[in-house]
N, C-alpha and C positions, 0 to 999 in steps of 0.2 A: 265196349270201353272206348270213349272218344279219344282221338289222337290229334296230331298236330299238323302243321302246315305242309302243303305240297309234298316234297320228297324227303322231309326230315326223317320220317321213319324208315324210308328206304335207305337213306344214308347210313342209318344205324346198322342195317344188315350188310351193306356193301363196303363200308369203311374197313372192316376187318377182313373181308374177302380180298380186298386189294392189298392190304398190308401183309396178309398171310398167303397170298396167291391161292385163294380158295374159290375156284370157279364153281358156278351153280352146276349141280348135277354130279359133282365129284363124289364118289363113294356111294352112289345110288345102288339099291339092291334089286334092280330089274332083272328079268330072265334074259340071258344072252341070246336065247333062241327066239325071242319075241319078234314077230314079223312087223316091221314098221312101215313098209311100202311094198308095192307090187308094180312091176314093169312088164306089161303085156303078159300078166299071169305069173311072172317069175318073182319070187320073194327076195327082199332085202331085209336081213335080220339086224337086231340090235348089235349082235356080235360083229357083223360086217361093218357097221358104223364105227364101233369102238376100234377095230383094227385099222380102219382108214384114218381115224383121228390120231392113232399112234404114229402114223407115218407123216403127219403134217409137220412142216418145217424140220424134216429129218429127225423127228421124234422129240423135239424140245418141248412141245406142248404136253406130251404124255409124261415126260420127266417132271415138268412143273406140277402136273396134277398129282403124281406120286409123291413129290416133295410136300405138297399141301396136305395129303393124307397122313404122311409121317408127322407133320407138324400138329395136326389134330390129335393124333395119338399122344404125342409128347405133352400137349396142353392138358389132356384129360389125366394123364399119369401125374403131372405136376399138381393138378387140382386135388387129386386123391392124396398125394403126399402131404400137401398143406391143409387138408381137410376143408377145402373150399367147395361147397356144395350148392346146388340149386334145387328148389322144389319144382314139382311139375306145374304147380299153380303159377309160379313166376314165369316159366317159359310160355305157358298158355296165355297169360296176360300180355306178354310181349307180342305174341302172335296175333292176338285180338287187335292190338293197336296197329300192327302192320297191315291188317286187312283193310282198315279205313284208308290208310295211305296208298295202298295198291289201287283201290277204287278211285280215289281222287286223282291219282297220277296217270292212270291208264284208261279209266272208264270201264274196266272189266271187274266183275265180282271175283272174289278170291278163288272159287272153284274153277272158273274158266281160266283165270290167269295161271293157276297152278298147272292145269292140264296142258297149257301152251308153253310152260317154262322149262320143260325137259327135266322135271324133278318131281318127287313125291312129297307128301306132307312130312313123311319120316325124314327125308333129306333136309327139308327146310327146318324142322325142329332140331335136327342135329346141328345144323349150322348156327341156329340161334343160340343153342346152349353153349357151343364152343366159343362163340363170340362173347357171350355174357361171362363165361368163366375167364376168358382172356382179359377182359376189361377189369375184372375184380383182382386178378393176379397182378396186372400191370399198374393200375391206377391207385388202388388202395382206397378203403372206405373213407378215411379222413380227408383225403384230397378231393374225393367226389363230393362230400358234404360241404366242404369249403367252397368248391366251385359252384355248387348249387346256390349257396347263400350269396355269392358274389354276382350271380346272374339272374336273380329273382325278377328284376324289371324286364329283362330280355325274354324270359319265359312267359311273363304275364301278357306278352303281345301275341302269343301263339294261339291258334284256334282252340287247342286243347284246354286252355285256361279261360275261354270265353264262350258265350252262346254263339253257335255257328251252325252252318249247314254245308253238306256236300250236295252240289246240284248240277243239273244238265240244262242246256239251253239250245234252242234253234233260233237263228236269226234270219229274217227275210226282209224284203224291201218294201212291201206294201201291206196294208191292213187286210185287203182281200186275200192275198196269198197266205198271210198269217192265220186267218180264220180257216182257210182250206187245209193248211198244214195241221192245225190243232184238231180239226175233224178227223183227219187221217190218223193222227196219233191215238185218239180216244175211241176210234171205231171199234165197236164190239164190247166196250166197257160200259157197264150199267151205272157206275158211280163216278166216272171221270178219272179213275185212277188206273195207272198202267205200270208195267214192270220197266225197270231200267233198260232191259234188252229191247222191249218194244219201242220205247222212246228213241233209243240209240239207232235202231234200224231206219227210222224216218230221218233223224238228224244227219246220218251219213249220206242221204240222198238229197236233202233239201236245204240244209243250213248254208248260209254264206260264210260262216266262220270256218275257214279251211283247216286251221290247226285243230279246233275243237271237233270238227266233222270226223276227222280220223279217229277220234276217241269217243265217238257216239254222242257228241254234244257235251261231253263231260267238261265242266268249267273248274272243278276243284272245290276248295273250301271258300266260304265267305263268312267273315266275322261280323256279327251284328254291330252296326254303328261305324263300320270301317269301309263300307263300299263307296267307291268313287261315283257310282251310278245309283242315286237314291231311289229312282223309280223301280229298279230291279230289287233292291233290298226290301222295299215296302211290300212287294208282292211275295217274295220268297219266305219271309218270316210269318206269313199268314197261311202258307200252304202246309198240308200234311204230307208225309212221305208217300210218293206215288201219285199225288194229285197234280194234274196238269193245269197250268194257269190259263186264263183268257189272254188273248193277244195284248201285249203291253208295248206302248209307244215310248221310245227312248230318243230324245233329241240328239243329233250328232253335232258336237262342238264345231264351230267354224274354225277353219285352218288359221293358225297363228301367223301374223304378218301379212294377211290378205286384207286389204282395205276395200271397202265398198262404199258407193255413193249412199248417202243417208236415205234418199227417197227410194232407191232401188232396194235397199236392205229392208225398208218397211213393207214394200210391195211383195217381196219374195218370202214365201213361207219357209220356216226353218225345216231343214232336212231331218227326217226321222227314220229309224230302223225299228222293226217290230220283233219282239221277243216272245217266244213260247217257252215257259220255264217249268221245271219239275224238280222237286226236292227228293234226292235219293235217301239221305239220312239226316236226321236232326241231332245236334250235339249240344247238350246242356253245358253250362260252364262247369269246369272241374276245379277241385281244390288244388291249390298250388303246393304240392308236397314233393319230396324227393322221389318217393317210390313211383308216383304217377308221371314223373319226368326223367327217370333214371336213364332211359334209352337215349333221350336227346342230350342229356348231360354227358354221357359216355361218348356219344358221337362227336359233340363239340370238342371235348377234351382231346380225343384221338386225332382231330384235325390240326391240332396245334403242334408246332415243331418239337417242343420239349417232349411231349408224350409220344410222338412218332419215333423219336430217337430211343426213348425208353422201351417202346414196343419192339423195335428192331433189335435192341440189345438183349431184351428178354428172350426173344425167339432164338437169337444167335447163341446165347448161353445154353439154352435147352438142347440145341443141336450139337453143341460142342461137348456136352456131358454125356450124350446118349450113345448107347451101343447099337448102332443101326447097321444092319447087314442087308445089302442089296443082292438078291439071289439071281434075278433074271439078267442074263448077259446084256440085253439091249438097254438096261438101265444102270449098267455097271459104272458109268461115269459119275453117277450120284454117290456111289460108294467112295470114290476118291475125294469128293467134296467133303463128305462127313469125316473121312480119315484125316484130311488136312486140318479141319476144324478141331478135331480131338488133339492132334499133335500140337497145334498152336496153343491150345489151353494147357496141355501138359508142360509145355515150355514155360509158360507164364507161372504155373504153380511151382516149377522147379527152381525158379530164380530165388536166391536167398533174400529174405526180408531184412532190410537195414534197420536195426534196432538201436536206440540210443544207449550209450555206455551206462553200466550199472556201477554205482559207487562214486567216490570223489574223483574229480578230474585229475589226471596225472600232471604234476608241475612241469613246465617247459624244461627246467634244469635236469629233470630225471632222465632225459634222453628218450629215444624212440621205444615203442613197445617191443617186447622180445620177438625175434624172428624177422624184424624189418631193418633195412639198412638206414643209417643216419642220412638226413637230407644233404644234398650236395651243397657245397659252399658257393657263394656267388662267384661267377667267373669260370667255374669248372664246366 
């Protein structure tokens, strides 16, 4: 399922992590005895790491993680109470979109990124579902649909709504080097196609693009008709996934503000860089519907001040109503926080509601209501 520009999908998964203090890996179900490193033969286990993390900044990090796990439970309970449900297909579709964004943003395929991100797919699916439930509880369907209609033009500019590609590139200085690099990339390939991993390994060693080099030559998304470099676009949209292009010359624009003698400019050949390109994934234009753009809409809404306030208020109300008992002494400070929130809510509920009087108003001449003293005369 094609997705959208750069980090938009990642924003979707991170925006609520930040708002709810949900760090990646919280709540994971790994075995605590799992050996994660060895030092001269001596093991360090997952449990050792957890215990060390608990001691970071005098335990504040661990308390924040526990608070986030409590918040997750409260959101799930509130969703059940209000009968707000998700289908497995909805979560899987959200995950499929995220996979494209992970590749475009990091240059790593989903499996490798997941292995390096200190979480399992179960962790990730749990986070996605909690975030989706939270958005539905806080935003409301009517508001989401209205926001979608108001932002159709903005959505139409994203790769998801257009024919686009996710591609890698290697940039070198000369045609000879470009041909040598291409030969190195396709070495051993019968049809000139290679894996993203093979292309990335050469890009990390040979490309002049320092930023892209760290991501295995990953350049991200390119929308057809939107590239500032037409020479690259022309090649990319002729390639099949995995196919490596012939070396492509791209003129380097002259620096603005630099004046040259007319005769010297004619004699001097324009500077060019040479590109070797590979399309990782092709993305056909998608229909502009709410369901195909719901993750972006929710992300955009939750970045606005109005909805950030509503999200904070929603989570605060859940915590104030909850019966949370912190049993471990080292986390007991959280117990006090929840107790204070409950007491503050009870005080608000105990305040009498001021209702308008029922029946005809009492004439001024009738005197004060029973049980009240008459008003003092002026000067007393």
